[in-house]
C-alpha positions in Angstrom: 0.1 0.0 0.1 1.4 3.2 -0.9 2.0 6.1 1.5 -0.6 8.2 -0.5 -3.3 5.8 0.6 -2.3 5.1 4.1 -4.3 8.0 5.6 -7.5 7.2 3.9 -6.9 3.3 5.0 -6.5 4.4 8.7 -9.6 6.6 8.4 -11.7 3.8 6.9 -10.2 1.3 9.5 -11.2 3.7 12.4 -14.6 4.3 11.0 -15.2 0.4 10.6 -14.0 -0.3 14.1 -16.5 2.3 15.5 -19.2 0.8 13.5 -18.3 -2.5 15.0 -18.0 -1.3 18.3 -21.4 0.5 18.1 -23.1 -2.6 16.6 -21.5 -4.9 19.3 -22.5 -2.5 22.1 -25.9 -2.3 21.0 -26.2 -6.1 20.9 -24.6 -6.4 24.1 -27.0 -3.8 25.6 -30.0 -5.4 24.3 -29.3 -8.9 25.6 -31.9 -9.5 28.5 -30.6 -11.3 31.6 -32.5 -13.9 32.9 -32.3 -12.9 36.8 -33.8 -16.2 38.0 -30.7 -18.0 36.7 -28.2 -15.4 37.7 -26.4 -15.0 41.0 -26.5 -12.6 43.9 -23.2 -10.8 44.5 -23.7 -8.5 47.6 -24.0 -4.9 47.7 -20.4 -4.4 48.6 -19.5 -5.3 44.8 -21.8 -2.3 43.6 -19.7 0.4 45.4 -16.7 0.3 42.7 -19.0 1.7 40.1 -21.9 3.3 42.2 -20.3 4.8 44.9 -22.6 7.8 45.5 -25.6 5.5 45.3 -23.8 2.8 47.5 -23.2 5.6 50.0 -26.7 7.0 50.0 -28.2 3.7 50.5 -25.8 2.9 53.7 -27.4 5.8 55.3 -30.9 4.0 55.1 -32.4 1.7 57.7 -32.9 -0.8 54.9 -29.1 -1.3 55.0 -29.1 -2.1 58.7 -32.1 -4.1 58.8 -30.4 -7.4 59.7 -26.6 -7.2 61.1 -24.2 -9.3 63.2 -24.3 -8.6 66.9 -21.3 -6.6 67.7 -20.4 -3.4 69.5 -21.2 -1.2 66.3 -24.5 -2.7 65.8 -26.2 -3.7 69.0 -28.2 -0.7 70.4 -29.8 -2.4 73.3 -28.6 -1.7 77.1 -26.8 -5.2 78.1 -26.0 -3.8 81.4 -26.9 -6.8 83.4 -30.2 -5.7 85.0 -32.8 -8.1 85.5 -36.4 -7.8 83.8 -39.3 -10.1 84.7 -42.2 -10.4 82.4 -44.7 -13.1 81.7 -43.3 -15.3 84.5 -39.6 -15.4 83.5 -36.7 -13.2 84.4 -34.2 -12.2 81.7 -30.9 -10.6 82.1 -29.4 -8.9 79.0 -25.6 -9.0 79.7 -22.5 -8.0 77.7 -19.7 -10.4 78.9 -16.2 -10.5 77.1 -17.2 -8.7 74.1 -20.3 -11.0 73.5 -24.1 -10.4 74.1 -26.3 -12.8 76.0 -29.7 -13.2 77.4 -29.6 -15.1 80.7 -32.8 -16.7 81.9 -33.9 -17.0 85.5 -36.9 -18.5 87.5 -38.4 -15.3 89.0 -39.7 -17.1 92.1 -36.5 -19.2 93.0 -34.0 -16.9 91.3 -32.5 -20.2 89.9 -30.4 -19.9 86.8 -32.0 -21.6 83.9 -30.1 -21.2 80.6 -28.3 -18.6 78.7 -28.4 -17.7 74.9 -25.6 -15.7 72.9 -27.2 -13.1 70.7 -25.6 -13.5 67.3 -27.8 -11.2 65.0 -29.9 -8.2 65.4 -33.1 -7.2 63.4 -34.0 -3.5 63.1 -32.3 -0.3 63.8 -34.7 2.5 63.8 -37.8 1.9 66.0 -36.8 -1.1 67.7 -34.2 -3.9 67.6 -34.9 -7.5 68.0 -32.2 -10.2 69.0 -31.5 -13.6 67.3 -29.8 -16.5 68.9 -28.8 -20.1 68.0 -29.5 -23.1 70.3 -27.3 -26.4 70.6 -30.1 -28.5 69.6 -31.0 -26.7 66.3 -27.7 -25.2 65.3 -28.9 -23.7 61.9 -31.9 -22.1 63.2 -31.8 -18.4 64.3 -34.5 -17.7 66.9 -36.1 -14.3 67.6 -35.9 -14.0 71.4 -38.6 -12.5 73.7 -37.2 -9.0 74.6 -36.7 -6.2 72.0 -34.9 -2.9 72.7 -37.0 0.1 71.9 -34.7 2.7 70.7 -36.9 5.8 71.1 -38.2 4.8 74.5 -34.7 3.6 75.4 -36.2 0.5 77.3 -36.6 -3.2 77.0 -40.1 -4.4 75.8 -41.2 -8.0 75.8 -42.6 -9.0 72.4 -46.1 -9.6 73.9 -46.2 -5.9 74.5 -45.3 -4.7 71.1 -47.9 -6.5 69.2 -51.8 -6.4 69.5 -52.3 -9.3 72.1 -53.8 -9.3 75.5 -52.2 -10.0 78.8 -53.0 -13.9 78.5 -50.0 -15.1 76.5 -47.3 -17.4 77.1 -43.9 -16.1 77.7 -42.6 -17.4 74.2 -45.8 -16.6 72.2 -43.8 -14.5 69.8 -40.5 -16.5 69.6 -39.9 -17.3 66.1 -37.6 -18.7 63.5 -35.7 -16.1 61.6 -35.2 -18.7 58.8 -38.7 -19.3 58.0 -40.2 -15.8 58.5 -37.9 -12.7 59.0 -35.3 -13.8 56.5 -37.7 -13.2 53.5 -38.1 -9.4 53.9 -35.1 -8.4 56.1 -32.3 -9.7 53.8 -31.1 -10.0 50.1 -30.1 -13.1 48.2 -32.1 -15.3 50.3 -31.6 -19.2 50.5 -33.5 -20.3 53.6 -32.3 -23.9 52.8 -34.9 -25.8 55.0 -33.5 -29.3 55.4 -36.5 -31.4 56.3 -39.4 -29.9 54.3 -40.6 -33.4 53.1 -40.4 -34.8 56.6 -42.4 -32.0 57.9 -45.2 -32.3 55.0 -45.4 -36.1 55.7 -45.8 -36.0 59.4 -48.4 -33.2 59.1 -50.3 -35.4 56.7 -50.1 -38.3 59.1 -51.7 -36.3 61.7 -48.7 -35.8 64.0 -48.6 -32.7 66.1 -45.6 -30.6 65.5 -43.8 -27.7 66.8 -42.3 -26.1 64.0 -40.0 -23.7 66.1 -38.4 -27.0 67.3 -38.9 -29.4 64.5 -37.9 -27.3 61.6 -34.3 -27.5 60.5 -32.5 -24.9 58.4 -29.1 -24.0 56.9 -29.7 -20.7 55.6 -27.6 -18.3 53.6 -27.9 -14.7 52.3 -25.8 -12.4 50.1 -26.8 -9.4 52.3 -27.8 -9.0 55.9 -30.2 -6.3 55.4 -32.0 -5.0 52.3 -29.3 -4.6 49.8 -29.1 -3.2 46.0 -30.0 -6.5 44.4 -33.5 -6.6 46.3 -34.5 -3.6 44.0 -32.2 -4.0 41.1 -32.1 -7.6 40.7 -29.1 -10.0 40.9 -26.0 -8.4 40.0 -23.5 -11.1 38.6 -24.2 -10.8 34.9 -24.2 -7.1 35.2 -20.7 -6.9 36.6 -19.5 -9.4 34.1 -20.8 -7.7 31.0 -19.8 -4.4 32.1 -16.2 -5.2 32.5 -16.2 -4.3 28.6 -15.2 -0.7 28.4 -17.0 -0.4 25.0 -20.3 -1.5 26.6 -19.9 0.8 29.6 -19.2 4.0 27.4 -21.9 3.2 25.0 -24.5 3.1 27.8 -22.9 6.1 29.4 -23.2 8.5 26.3 -26.5 7.1 25.0 -30.1 6.9 26.3 -29.9 3.0 25.8 -31.2 1.2 28.8 -28.9 -1.3 30.5 -30.9 -4.8 30.5 -28.4 -6.4 32.5 -29.9 -4.7 35.7 -33.4 -3.4 36.8 -33.9 0.3 37.4 -37.3 0.7 39.0 -37.8 4.2 37.7 -37.7 2.9 34.2 -40.3 0.1 34.8 -44.1 0.4 34.3 -46.2 1.8 37.3 -47.3 -1.8 38.2 -43.9 -3.3 37.9 -42.3 -0.6 39.8 -44.8 -0.8 42.6 -44.2 -4.7 42.6 -40.6 -4.3 43.8 -41.6 -2.6 46.9 -44.6 -5.1 47.1 -42.5 -8.0 47.5 -41.9 -7.0 51.1 -44.3 -4.2 51.9 -47.4 -6.3 50.8 -48.1 -9.4 53.0 -48.4 -12.3 50.7 -48.4 -16.1 50.4 -46.8 -18.3 47.7 -48.8 -18.6 44.5 -48.9 -22.4 44.6 -48.2 -25.2 47.1 -45.0 -26.1 44.7 -43.8 -22.5 45.1 -44.2 -22.8 48.8 -41.6 -25.5 48.9 -39.2 -23.5 46.6 -39.7 -20.5 49.2 -38.5 -22.5 52.1 -35.7 -24.3 50.3 -34.4 -22.0 47.5 -35.8 -18.7 48.4 -38.7 -16.4 46.6 -39.0 -17.0 42.9 -39.9 -13.4 42.2 -37.1 -10.9 40.7 -37.4 -7.2 40.2 -39.1 -6.7 36.7 -41.3 -9.7 37.1 -45.0 -9.5 37.5 -45.2 -10.0 41.3 -48.5 -11.7 41.3 -47.3 -14.3 39.0 -45.4 -15.6 42.0 -47.4 -14.7 45.1 -51.0 -14.0 46.2 -51.1 -10.6 48.0 -53.3 -10.9 51.1 -56.5 -9.1 51.2 -59.4 -9.2 53.7 -61.1 -12.2 52.2 -57.8 -14.2 51.7 -57.6 -17.6 53.1 -54.7 -20.0 53.9 -56.8 -22.9 52.8 -60.6 -23.6 52.1 -61.6 -23.3 55.7 -63.1 -20.0 56.8 -60.7 -18.1 59.0 -60.4 -14.7 60.7 -56.5 -14.7 60.4 -56.4 -12.1 57.5 -59.8 -10.6 57.9 -58.9 -8.8 61.2 -56.1 -7.2 59.6 -58.3 -4.8 57.5 -61.1 -2.2 58.3 -64.6 -3.2 57.2 -64.1 -1.6 53.8 -61.1 -3.6 53.0 -58.5 -0.9 54.0 -55.4 -2.3 55.6 -54.9 -1.5 59.3 -51.7 -3.0 59.8 -48.1 -2.3 58.4 -46.6 -4.2 55.7 -49.9 -4.0 53.6 -48.8 -0.7 51.8 -48.9 -2.5 48.5 -52.4 -3.7 49.0 -53.4 0.0 50.3 -51.9 1.5 47.0 -53.5 -1.0 44.7 -57.0 0.1 45.9 -56.1 3.7 45.4 -57.3 5.9 42.5 -54.1 7.6 42.5 -52.3 4.3 41.3 -55.4 2.8 39.3 -56.1 6.0 37.2 -52.9 8.1 37.9 -50.3 5.4 37.7 -48.9 6.5 41.3 -46.2 4.4 42.7 -44.2 4.2 45.6 -41.2 6.2 43.9 -43.5 9.2 43.5 -43.2 9.8 47.2 -40.1 7.5 48.4 -36.7 7.3 47.2 -34.0 4.9 48.4 -31.3 7.4 47.7 -32.8 10.7 48.6 -34.7 12.5 51.5 -34.6 11.6 55.3 -33.5 7.9 55.9 -36.8 7.7 58.2 -39.2 7.2 55.4 -36.9 8.2 52.6 -39.0 11.1 51.8 -37.8 14.6 50.5 -38.9 17.8 52.7 -41.2 18.6 49.7 -42.8 15.3 49.7 -43.8 15.8 53.4 -46.1 18.6 52.2 -48.9 19.1 49.9 -46.3 19.5 46.9 -46.3 15.7 47.0 -49.9 16.0 45.4 -49.1 18.9 43.2 -48.5 17.0 40.1 -52.2 16.1 39.6 -54.1 18.6 41.8 -52.1 22.0 41.2 -55.2 24.1 42.0 -56.0 22.5 45.3 -52.5 22.7 46.4 -52.3 26.2 45.5 -55.3 27.3 47.3 -56.6 24.3 49.6 -59.0 26.1 52.0 -62.1 26.0 49.6 -61.6 22.3 49.2 -60.6 21.3 52.8 -62.8 24.0 54.6 -59.9 24.6 57.0 -57.3 27.2 57.0 -54.6 26.8 54.4 -51.9 26.5 56.9 -53.6 24.2 59.4 -53.4 20.6 59.9 -56.8 20.2 58.3 -55.4 21.4 55.1 -52.5 19.0 54.9 -53.5 16.3 52.3 -52.1 13.5 54.1 -54.2 14.0 57.2 -57.3 13.5 55.5 -56.4 11.3 52.5 -53.9 9.1 54.4 -54.8 9.3 57.8 -52.8 7.4 60.6 -54.8 4.4 61.1 -52.3 1.6 60.5 -50.6 -0.2 63.4 -47.1 -1.7 63.3 -43.6 -1.6 65.0 -45.4 -0.2 68.1 -46.5 3.0 66.2 -49.2 4.2 63.8 -48.5 5.0 60.3 -50.4 6.4 57.3 -52.8 4.4 55.5 -51.5 3.9 51.9 -55.0 3.5 50.4 -55.3 7.2 49.3 -58.9 8.0 49.1 -61.4 10.9 49.8 -62.5 11.0 53.3 -66.1 10.3 54.0 -66.8 10.7 57.7 -70.5 9.6 57.5 -69.4 6.2 55.8 -66.6 5.7 58.1 -68.8 6.0 61.0 -71.1 3.4 59.5 -68.3 1.0 58.8 -66.5 1.4 62.1 -63.4 2.8 60.5 -61.6 5.8 62.2 -62.8 9.0 61.0 -59.9 11.4 60.1 -62.1 14.2 61.8 -61.7 12.7 65.0 -58.0 12.4 64.9 -58.0 16.2 65.5 -61.5 17.0 66.9 -61.0 15.2 70.2 -64.2 16.7 71.8 -66.7 16.0 69.2 -69.4 13.4 68.8 -70.3 11.0 66.1 -73.3 13.1 65.4 -71.3 16.4 65.4 -68.8 14.7 62.9 -71.7 13.7 60.5 -73.6 16.9 60.9 -70.7 19.0 60.3 -69.3 17.1 57.4 -72.6 17.3 55.4 -72.8 21.0 56.2 -69.3 21.5 54.8 -69.6 19.0 52.0 -73.2 18.8 51.0 -72.7 15.9 48.5 -72.1 13.5 51.4 -74.9 11.2 52.2 -76.0 10.8 55.8 -74.9 6.9 55.9 -75.2 6.9 59.8 -78.6 7.2 61.4 -77.9 5.8 64.9 -75.5 7.8 67.0 -74.0 7.1 70.4 -73.7 11.0 70.8 -70.7 10.4 72.9 -67.4 12.1 72.0 -66.1 9.8 69.2 -62.6 9.3 70.5 -63.7 8.7 74.1 -66.3 6.2 72.7 -63.7 4.2 70.7 -61.2 4.4 73.6 -63.4 2.4 75.6 -65.5 0.3 73.4 -63.5 -0.4 70.2 -61.6 -3.4 69.1 -57.9 -3.5 70.0 -56.8 -1.5 66.9 -59.6 1.2 67.5 -58.8 1.4 71.1 -55.2 1.8 70.2 -55.7 4.5 67.7 -58.0 6.5 70.0 -55.3 6.3 72.8 -52.6 7.5 70.3 -54.8 10.2 69.0 -55.4 11.7 72.4 -51.7 12.8 72.1 -52.8 15.4 69.3 -51.1 18.8 70.1 -53.0 20.8 67.3 -54.4 24.3 68.2 -58.1 23.7 68.0 -57.9 22.7 71.6 -56.0 24.5 74.5 -53.9 22.6 76.9 -56.5 23.3 79.8 -59.3 21.9 77.6 -57.8 18.7 77.5 -58.2 18.1 81.1 -61.2 16.1 80.8 -59.1 13.3 79.1 -57.2 12.6 82.2 -59.8 10.4 83.9 -60.3 8.6 80.5 -56.8 7.9 79.8 -56.4 6.6 83.6 -59.2 4.1 82.8 -57.5 3.1 79.3 -54.3 2.4 81.6 -56.2 -0.4 83.0 -56.8 -2.2 79.5 -55.8 -5.7 79.1 -54.0 -5.1 75.9 -50.4 -3.9 76.7 -50.1 -1.9 73.5 -53.4 0.2 74.4 -51.9 0.9 77.9 -48.7 2.2 76.4 -50.4 4.7 74.0 -52.7 5.7 76.8 -49.8 6.4 79.3 -47.8 8.2 76.6 -50.9 10.5 75.7 -51.6 11.1 79.4 -48.1 11.8 80.1 -47.8 14.3 77.2 -51.0 16.1 78.4 -49.7 16.4 82.1 -46.5 17.8 80.9 -48.2 20.4 78.8 -50.6 21.6 81.6 -48.1 21.4 84.6 -47.3 25.1 84.3 -50.8 26.5 84.0 -52.8 23.9 86.0 -51.9 23.8 89.7 -52.0 20.5 91.6 -51.0 18.2 88.9 -47.6 17.7 89.8 -48.3 14.8 92.4 -50.4 13.1 89.6 -47.7 13.4 87.1 -45.0 12.3 89.8 -47.2 9.2 90.8 -47.1 7.9 87.3 -43.4 7.8 86.9 -43.2 4.2 87.9 -45.9 2.9 85.6 -44.8 0.1 83.3 -47.4 -1.0 80.8 -46.0 -4.6 80.6 -45.3 -5.0 84.3 -47.3 -7.6 86.5 -50.8 -6.6 87.2 -50.3 -6.0 91.0 -47.6 -3.4 90.2 -49.5 -1.6 87.7 -52.8 -1.6 89.9 -51.0 -0.1 92.8 -49.5 2.7 90.8 -53.0 3.5 89.3 -54.6 3.3 92.6 -52.1 5.9 93.8 -52.9 8.1 90.6 -56.5 7.9 91.0 -56.1 8.9 94.6 -54.1 12.0 93.4 -56.7 12.9 90.7 -59.7 12.8 93.1 -57.8 15.2 95.7 -57.0 17.8 93.0 -59.0 20.9 93.4 -60.7 21.3 90.1 -62.6 24.5 90.8 -60.5 26.6 88.3 -60.8 23.9 85.7 -63.2 24.4 82.8 -66.3 22.3 82.6 -65.9 19.1 81.0 -67.5 19.1 77.3 -71.0 17.6 76.9 -71.1 14.1 76.0 -67.6 13.2 77.7 -69.0 11.0 80.2 -68.1 13.2 83.0 -70.2 15.6 85.2 -69.2 18.9 86.2 -66.9 17.3 89.2 -65.1 15.2 86.6 -66.8 12.1 87.9 -67.2 9.4 85.4 -70.5 7.7 84.3 -69.8 4.5 85.6 -72.9 2.7 84.1 -72.2 3.9 80.5 -68.5 3.2 81.0 -69.3 -0.4 82.0 -71.5 -0.9 78.9 -68.9 0.3 76.7 -66.3 -2.0 78.3 -68.5 -5.0 77.6 -68.8 -3.9 74.2 -64.8 -3.8 73.9 -64.7 -7.3 75.5 -66.8 -8.8 72.7 -64.6 -7.0 70.1 -61.3 -8.0 71.6 -59.6 -10.6 69.6 -55.8 -11.0 69.2 -54.7 -9.7 65.9 -51.8 -11.6 64.2 -49.7 -8.7 62.7 -47.3 -11.0 60.8 -44.1 -9.2 61.9 
């Protein structure tokens, strides 16, 4: 080749190489990975190329959902103090750098046994502790005490869930391998070793204790909820992106990388499915998949249709053909979830999703916002609704009939009220709906109005609602004409009573501190409830009210002090004595300067309770009281 043609040849060669590289890169980028056959690699492998995303994920509580028990991760106070609940004494102890629960007979003080804490679950609201035993070496057991991070105290699991006082010490002890592992970790392989044996023995009618008889040798790629839980398995993604041609082609074009899943680029349904694999209680689609779950792990991968793999649990769902209340009690009468981990079901019932393609990612982002909820500041305000409801957000008062800057004009308070219980707190409903107070009263569903209007009756709520929004129908024709929150506090089922107790902690401006004094005797009564969770909410609300009024209302210091030793999960005799002292203090307070209790508060002008009506409400509550299986 002559020197004259050499430059032209080089140009043609470069051009040909670019064409080849482009074709190669396009073909490589278009190859879709079968994530069901791909392997998990763990979040640490993602850091090399995605350091910013890795660091923002590490700040979330997803990343620390499950951890090894060590000095960096354990939040509980293992100071050697003894705690006696439900007939057993437990001593959390740190010894030689390791963490233990030591168990004692509370009567004889005899030592029973000791378990080493090997892993933790939870790092935001409360932390639970896992241990192995000598007899079931591959199994991790969730132990009986948890550390409540905000309250800074130990709590027995019986007091964390919506059960009554009549529970065994180990009612909520469970195997991490067959429950917690599925949502609190990534790259899950439960590896149940004796599935067939358990099935055969069950069919033969043998009575089994799955906590003891099940055997596991489980493995995960990440303790905690890692990158691959949302983006799918990463082995092939890492492999194909070793090629620089492919990497630069993807970087400088708008081509999607099909070797990984980006939730924001999926359809609304598939995007929501990613969150729904954990934030939507579900059962395996078939009995065959149930076996796969327990041995190999869930078959769903991000990008799949979730409901090809699972049956999301709804009010009418059954575990078998026999009728059961196990799921029914987890929903309000209209099918709205009332327990956490059903956010998927709530959003699926929302017009915002059905008609507007709203997904979890419209409000939440794993890499943005406050780690507590992963919501940006804007999305905590009405701006979250602005994309579809610009005029209402700009001037909410004509729509809400409340002042623009008030709690009554915050979209969330009416359209996503806090009527969902879980992890010892109340959360917003994710069934986004237009409030209908008259229909809610009929369906025994908490009215969002009563969450703020603590001194209003059911009749007032319906009458006022129809006055403000004439299009509403008067569904309810029978009224108790008792202040609604008080009525639910004493007569409702466990969730209703707990919500009422929690709502009485409301600090809005529609009632002054002194106007809340009528709530004191009602909360003292509620602190006698036979459900520990309800006692806790009642105590916290009463404590808050007393702290607010100590300065302006004389004589309350002694009542406040008398309640300092109240423990919502202590023995009945201890609680009873504290409350007797508190009642004595309350009765001796000079109430002449107090404003009269509101009408229909079940109190006379001397703050004496209407015992007959209260007894009827308590009997009604007794009929409604059923332990509700949260499924945590």
